[in-house]
KEMI-93640 format. One line per 2 residues: number of its first residue (from 1); their letters; for each residue x, y negated, z negated of C-alpha. Coordinates in steps of 0.5 Angstrom, whole numbers, plus 500, padded with zeros to 3 digits. Each point is the difference from the previous one (the first is absolute). Layout:
NUM> a> X/Y/Z; ...
END
This chain:
1> mk> 932/750/780; 499/507/498
3> vk> 493/503/500; 498/505/495
5> yq> 496/506/502; 497/505/494
7> vt> 500/507/503; 497/506/496
9> ig> 502/507/503; 495/506/497
11> tg> 502/507/500; 494/504/502
13> kv> 496/505/496; 502/507/502
15> fg> 505/505/497; 507/499/501
17> ag> 499/493/503; 505/496/496
19> tn> 508/500/501; 507/498/498
21> dq> 502/498/506; 501/492/501
23> is> 495/497/504; 500/493/503
25> vm> 495/495/504; 500/495/506
27> lv> 495/496/501; 498/498/508
29> gs> 496/494/501; 498/496/507
31> lg> 506/495/498; 505/505/498
33> ss> 502/505/496; 503/501/493
35> ee> 507/503/498; 499/508/497
37> vr> 500/499/493; 500/506/495
39> ig> 495/501/495; 503/499/493
41> nl> 498/507/498; 505/502/495
43> fp> 495/506/498; 497/505/505
45> lt> 494/498/504; 494/504/497
47> ps> 493/502/503; 494/495/499
49> ks> 505/495/498; 501/493/503
51> yt> 507/496/500; 499/492/501
53> mt> 506/496/502; 502/493/502
55> lk> 503/500/507; 503/493/502
57> tk> 501/498/508; 503/494/503
59> sd> 494/497/503; 492/502/501
61> lg> 499/506/504; 494/498/502
63> gl> 494/505/501; 502/507/497
65> ll> 500/505/505; 504/506/498
67> vk> 504/503/494; 506/504/501
69> lf> 502/505/495; 507/503/499
71> kk> 502/506/496; 507/502/498
73> fg> 502/506/496; 506/503/496
75> lf> 502/507/500; 493/503/501
77> ed> 495/497/504; 493/499/496
79> dw> 494/499/504; 495/494/498
81> yc> 493/499/502; 498/493/501
83> gc> 493/498/498; 499/492/502
85> vs> 504/494/500; 497/493/498
87> vk> 503/493/501; 498/494/497
89> tp> 503/494/504; 501/493/497
91> ne> 494/497/501; 496/506/497
93> li> 498/504/506; 500/508/499
95> yn> 503/504/506; 498/508/499
97> fp> 504/505/504; 497/507/499
99> cy> 505/506/501; 498/506/496
101> sw> 506/504/504; 506/503/498
103> mt> 507/498/501; 505/506/500
105> ds> 506/497/503; 504/494/501
107> tp> 496/498/506; 496/493/499
109> mv> 493/500/499; 496/495/503
111> ii> 493/498/498; 495/495/503
113> eg> 496/495/496; 493/503/498
115> aa> 495/496/504; 496/505/505
117> rk> 502/499/507; 500/503/507
119> rh> 506/500/504; 497/495/505
121> ef> 499/495/494; 507/500/498
123> ns> 503/493/502; 507/501/499
125> pi> 506/503/503; 502/503/494
127> le> 494/503/498; 500/503/508
129> qf> 506/503/499; 498/503/493
131> wv> 494/503/503; 505/503/506
133> de> 505/503/495; 494/503/495
135> mq> 497/503/505; 506/503/504
137> kr> 502/503/493; 493/503/498
139> qe> 500/503/507; 506/503/499
141> dy> 498/503/493; 493/502/502
143> qw> 500/504/507; 495/505/502
145> dc> 501/507/501; 496/506/503
147> ya> 498/505/495; 496/504/505
149> pg> 497/499/507; 492/498/499
151> vp> 502/498/493; 501/492/497
153> hk> 507/498/500; 504/500/494
155> ih> 506/496/497; 506/502/503
157> hd> 504/502/493; 499/508/498
159> kl> 503/499/494; 498/496/494
161> ed> 507/498/498; 500/497/507
163> lp> 494/495/500; 502/493/499
165> rd> 500/498/492; 494/496/501
167> ak> 496/506/502; 502/504/494
169> ip> 495/501/494; 505/497/494
171> vg> 497/505/495; 495/506/500
173> rp> 499/507/501; 506/503/503
175> mg> 497/503/506; 505/504/502
177> il> 501/504/494; 493/500/497
179> lc> 497/503/507; 505/506/499
181> is> 496/506/498; 504/503/494
183> ec> 502/493/497; 493/498/500
185> fs> 498/507/496; 505/498/495
187> rl> 498/493/499; 493/502/499
189> al> 502/506/496; 496/505/504
191> ge> 502/507/500; 501/503/507
193> qr> 494/506/498; 495/495/498
195> ss> 493/500/503; 497/495/503
197> et> 495/500/494; 505/497/495
199> wi> 501/494/505; 494/497/498
201> ds> 500/494/496; 493/500/496
203> kt> 501/492/498; 499/498/507
205> si> 492/501/501; 500/501/508
207> kk> 505/505/499; 496/504/495
209> yv> 494/499/504; 503/503/506
211> kd> 503/506/496; 493/501/498
213> hw> 496/499/506; 504/500/506
215> cd> 496/506/503; 493/496/499
217> dw> 497/497/506; 500/493/497
219> cf> 507/500/498; 502/502/507
221> sy> 496/495/504; 501/494/495
223> qf> 508/500/502; 498/498/507
225> ln> 497/494/497; 505/498/494
227> gl> 505/506/500; 507/500/504
229> dp> 498/498/506; 493/496/501
231> tl> 501/498/507; 498/506/504
233> ik> 493/501/499; 495/497/505
235> qc> 493/500/502; 498/505/504
237> ke> 495/498/506; 500/506/504
239> ip> 502/507/498; 506/502/504
241> ek> 499/505/505; 507/504/497
243> fp> 496/500/493; 494/503/502
245> vt> 496/499/493; 493/502/501
247> eq> 493/498/496; 500/507/498
249> mv> 507/500/497; 499/494/496
251> gp> 493/499/499; 499/503/493
253> fl> 505/495/497; 496/494/503
255> gp> 494/501/496; 493/500/503
257> nt> 496/495/505; 507/499/504
259> sl> 504/503/505; 508/499/502
261> qq> 498/496/506; 496/495/495
263> ev> 505/499/495; 505/499/506
265> qk> 496/494/502; 499/498/493
267> gn> 508/499/499; 500/505/495
269> iy> 505/505/503; 507/499/500
271> lv> 506/504/503; 507/501/498
273> dy> 504/502/506; 507/502/500
275> em> 501/501/508; 507/496/499
277> ld> 503/507/498; 497/504/505
279> gi> 505/504/504; 506/498/495
281> ka> 504/506/498; 502/501/493
283> np> 507/500/498; 502/508/501
285> ka> 507/498/498; 498/500/493
287> gh> 495/506/500; 494/495/501
289> ec> 496/503/506; 493/497/498
291> le> 497/493/502; 493/499/502
293> ap> 496/494/503; 493/501/496
295> mc> 494/496/500; 495/498/495
297> ll> 493/498/500; 497/496/494
299> yv> 494/498/498; 497/494/495
301> np> 494/503/497; 494/496/497
303> vn> 504/499/493; 506/497/504
305> el> 505/506/499; 504/501/506
307> lp> 501/508/500; 503/504/506
309> ia> 495/504/504; 504/504/505
311> iq> 508/501/501; 503/503/507
313> it> 507/501/499; 503/499/507
315> qk> 498/496/505; 497/505/505
317> pg> 493/503/498; 501/506/495
319> pi> 497/502/493; 497/494/497
321> fl> 500/500/492; 494/498/496
323> ps> 499/499/493; 495/506/500
325> ds> 506/504/502; 503/505/495
327> kw> 504/496/495; 507/502/502
329> dw> 498/499/508; 498/492/498
331> rl> 506/499/495; 505/502/505
333> ak> 497/496/506; 500/494/495
335> mw> 507/501/499; 502/501/507
337> vr> 497/493/500; 504/497/495
339> na> 506/503/503; 499/496/506
341> dv> 499/494/496; 506/501/496
343> qe> 504/500/507; 496/494/503
345> hq> 501/496/494; 507/501/499
347> lv> 503/499/507; 495/495/503
349> sh> 496/496/495; 505/500/495
351> ll> 507/500/504; 498/498/507
353> rt> 495/494/498; 503/497/494
355> hl> 508/502/499; 502/500/508
357> fg> 495/495/502; 503/496/494
359> ev> 507/501/502; 498/497/507
361> fs> 497/494/497; 506/499/495
363> ia> 506/501/506; 496/495/505
365> tl> 499/495/494; 508/500/499
367> rs> 502/500/507; 495/495/503
369> la> 498/495/494; 505/495/497
371> ss> 500/499/492; 497/494/501
373> hp> 494/502/504; 494/500/497
375> if> 498/507/502; 506/503/497
377> kl> 499/496/494; 493/503/500
379> lm> 502/507/502; 507/502/496
381> ph> 497/502/494; 495/505/503
383> vk> 506/503/504; 505/500/495
385> yt> 504/507/499; 496/504/505
387> lh> 506/501/503; 503/503/494
389> in> 494/505/498; 499/502/508
391> ta> 508/502/501; 500/504/493
393> ar> 493/503/502; 504/502/507
395> ns> 505/503/496; 497/504/495
397> li> 492/501/502; 500/501/508
399> se> 507/502/501; 502/507/503
401> gg> 499/504/494; 497/495/496
403> vf> 494/500/495; 495/500/506
405> dq> 504/506/504; 499/504/493
407> af> 493/498/498; 496/498/505
409> ss> 496/504/506; 502/494/504
411> gg> 508/500/499; 505/501/505
413> ta> 498/498/507; 493/499/498
415> iv> 502/494/497; 502/496/506
417> ev> 494/503/504; 495/498/494
419> lq> 503/493/500; 500/499/508
421> hg> 492/502/500; 499/495/494
423> le> 503/494/504; 496/502/506
425> rt> 494/500/496; 502/493/497
427> ty> 496/494/502; 500/493/498
429> es> 493/501/498; 502/506/496
431> mc> 505/496/496; 495/494/499
433> lp> 496/502/494; 493/496/502
435> dn> 501/503/507; 502/507/497
437> la> 494/500/496; 495/498/505
439> ar> 503/505/505; 499/506/495
441> gv> 493/498/498; 501/500/493
443> ek> 497/493/498; 495/503/496
445> ip> 502/507/497; 499/500/493
447> ny> 506/500/494; 505/499/505
449> yf> 504/496/495; 506/499/505
451> rd> 496/497/505; 497/495/495
453> da> 507/498/497; 504/500/506
455> qk> 495/495/503; 501/495/495
457> iw> 508/501/500; 500/499/508
459> la> 495/494/499; 505/497/495
461> in> 506/501/504; 496/497/506
463> kf> 499/494/496; 507/499/498
465> te> 503/501/507; 495/495/503
467> ni> 502/495/495; 507/501/501
469> vd> 499/500/508; 496/494/500
471> ly> 505/496/496; 506/501/505
473> yk> 496/501/506; 496/494/502
475> nd> 496/503/506; 500/506/505
477> as> 506/497/504; 504/500/494
479> ve> 500/507/500; 501/501/507
481> id> 506/496/500; 503/503/494
483> ae> 506/505/504; 502/503/493
485> iq> 493/503/498; 499/502/508
487> aw> 506/504/500; 498/503/493
489> vn> 494/503/502; 503/502/507
491> ei> 505/504/496; 495/503/496
493> yt> 496/502/506; 506/503/504
495> kg> 503/503/494; 495/502/496
497> fl> 494/502/504; 505/501/506
499> an> 496/495/505; 494/505/501
501> pl> 495/495/502; 494/505/498
503> sg> 502/499/493; 497/493/500
505> fp> 506/497/496; 501/493/503
507> ss> 507/498/503; 499/493/499
509> fh> 496/495/497; 495/495/503
511> sk> 497/497/494; 500/499/492
513> te> 494/505/500; 504/505/503
515> li> 506/499/496; 496/500/493
517> kf> 497/506/502; 507/503/501
519> lt> 503/498/494; 494/502/496
521> mv> 501/507/503; 508/500/499
523> if> 499/498/492; 494/505/499
525> tc> 504/506/503; 506/498/496
527> tg> 496/499/493; 493/503/500
529> lh> 500/505/505; 506/503/497
531> sa> 498/500/493; 493/503/502
533> vn> 504/506/503; 506/501/495
535> lg> 498/499/493; 495/506/499
537> qh> 505/505/503; 502/503/494
539> ew> 493/500/497; 497/503/506
541> sa> 505/505/501; 502/503/494
543> tl> 495/505/500; 503/505/506
545> en> 493/502/502; 497/493/501
547> cp> 506/498/505; 504/506/503
549> ai> 505/498/504; 502/507/503
551> mm> 495/505/502; 504/507/499
553> kp> 494/504/504; 497/499/507
555> ap> 493/497/499; 494/505/500
557> te> 497/501/507; 494/504/497
559> kg> 495/498/495; 498/504/494
561> kv> 507/504/499; 504/495/496
563> te> 502/502/493; 503/497/493
565> ed> 506/503/502; 500/497/507
567> ie> 500/493/497; 506/502/495
569> et> 504/503/506; 499/494/504
571> la> 502/495/495; 508/498/499
573> rg> 501/501/493; 508/500/500
575> se> 505/495/501; 496/497/506
577> sr> 494/498/495; 505/497/495
579> av> 504/496/505; 493/497/502
581> fi> 498/499/492; 507/496/499
583> tt> 500/496/506; 493/497/499
585> fl> 502/499/492; 506/496/502
587> lg> 497/496/506; 494/498/495
589> qp> 505/497/495; 500/493/500
591> ah> 507/496/502; 504/497/495
593> dt> 501/494/505; 493/498/502
595> ti> 495/494/501; 493/501/500
597> lg> 496/497/506; 499/493/500
599> my> 506/499/495; 506/496/503
601> te> 506/500/496; 504/497/505
603> qr> 498/493/502; 500/499/507
605> ff> 495/495/501; 501/493/497
607> ea> 495/496/503; 494/498/495
609> va> 495/503/504; 503/506/502
611> ka> 501/502/492; 493/498/499
613> hi> 498/505/505; 504/505/497
615> ed> 496/498/493; 494/501/503
617> fe> 502/507/503; 502/502/493
619> ka> 493/498/497; 496/504/506
621> ll> 504/506/498; 499/499/493
623> qi> 492/500/501; 501/506/504
625> er> 503/503/494; 494/498/496
627> ei> 495/503/504; 504/507/501
629> tk> 501/500/493; 492/499/499
631> rn> 498/505/505; 504/505/497
633> qd> 497/500/494; 494/503/503
635> ic> 502/505/504; 503/507/498
637> lh> 507/500/504; 503/493/500
639> yt> 502/498/506; 507/496/499
641> yl> 504/501/506; 498/493/502
643> qp> 500/496/494; 505/494/502
645> sl> 504/501/493; 502/507/503
647> id> 501/498/507; 508/499/502
649> ns> 501/494/504; 504/504/505
651> va> 501/507/502; 506/501/495
653> i> 498/507/497
END
């Protein structure tokens, strides 16, 4: 007696997902396999569409374990993106087989049934062999390579065309073309001779505010809290010896009946220190010779304004610039701080701590976790397409002769040096938001919207990961015996953080609590943190004076001699400034094929409880969205970079 199975095969919702090729299917169960049966598609399979067919077998196949898909082509091969396959048995049981992968040739594609499980939970030799085959193929496709000594490892492919098809963005900005400077000019209809003044789009309130107020102390200080890099400011518990600020220098800016030491003890003095850049030479190959490592002291005054009160441009005691100095002295000193901020933001806070770490998380996930593993299902949306975007960046932005070499003080050999210094100073504590905020002592600083919004995002992610871990791990022992998750974290530790014990990053897990915290860090890094340091690039950088990527003259060594002409000559207004403008403009554009945080367009979890946790996560993010929107109604400059509706699910832009 023949048994009928109803098979539904869905084509994914991505650009070019459909195919004209012939697709066939085979079911594999615990009691046997079906024959290979062609899908009756007389017409091409199209994106987002499903095709249902009846597959007949000679006998019951038992519990369904796998689906095998076959693709045959005629004169021309036509890639196909499979979404999900579902099978209804004669007794009305539904089996789901999530795929979300490309078939690019005639190699059969094997998909495991969608129940989340770890390897030691497989109870079939067929599934054991599937695990071996899948992981062997993954580890062949995604291999590690050394980018430079002292820097996180990368994917072994150097060219976009060599990446596995599943790692490529199906449609989006053509990075290789758009990051060509001349092409950018034509696309943006910018003349080669236009000044930076004409680039400002007054429709954006932040850009207009920066254009009008970049030289104001309040605007300068605000950026340490809610600008391009809101992660550097820290409470100053003691004035550093290398920054010999005295009471006589800053007393007039603190007001009556107080002193510098009193304000330090009250927790009202803050420091931004770019010591990471100390000793690094600028890129002389491109004619850039000026790079300094300034320090800036700031004060929260009685009306809750954060204002700068002292700047030293180098790490060695030298001229300390004050708000009471000449307008040009003080303005140029602040510009040296902003120049250092541009370098550290782009190479450390942005490139290293989101893009490169995101790449490490992605490769380790693909190499260590099978598609059925619950943590693979959890993480895949948050590491998708990072390999593509990073490979494009290495070819266009930080390559020899690329945008960084042309337009940033830290181009050339300085790129690797800054990344090395950044990794040396990166600790697990610094990557875990609550620990980071506590270590920097910024819990009470007023108007710190990044902190407020980031904490909400972190807590929502933490609760979501806790729910997922609780669902699939009964106790601490179940974490310890999971060889896949142990291999995953160890690979991140060795390839990403170079097995540095001083970093504090774990190389193994011994409890559910440890796993939950680490997963929260990974997801937050790839979503909220990246959004915070990426979205505002063009708004804050469009005014050249606010974010000078290159300083064309050495820093002043004496006070009282800076003129307006000195400032004009220090700024780069030629091709370098245009390159920075265009790059930040392009990087700030939304990707075409993106999903926002919490929206999982590819269903990988099929357990009802897991799906309920995803819904709870979405609701939590929606509530955060409402709270941020309401808060922004009452403030001058809206802080939107951590609105959930603007946060990408992964580092894919």
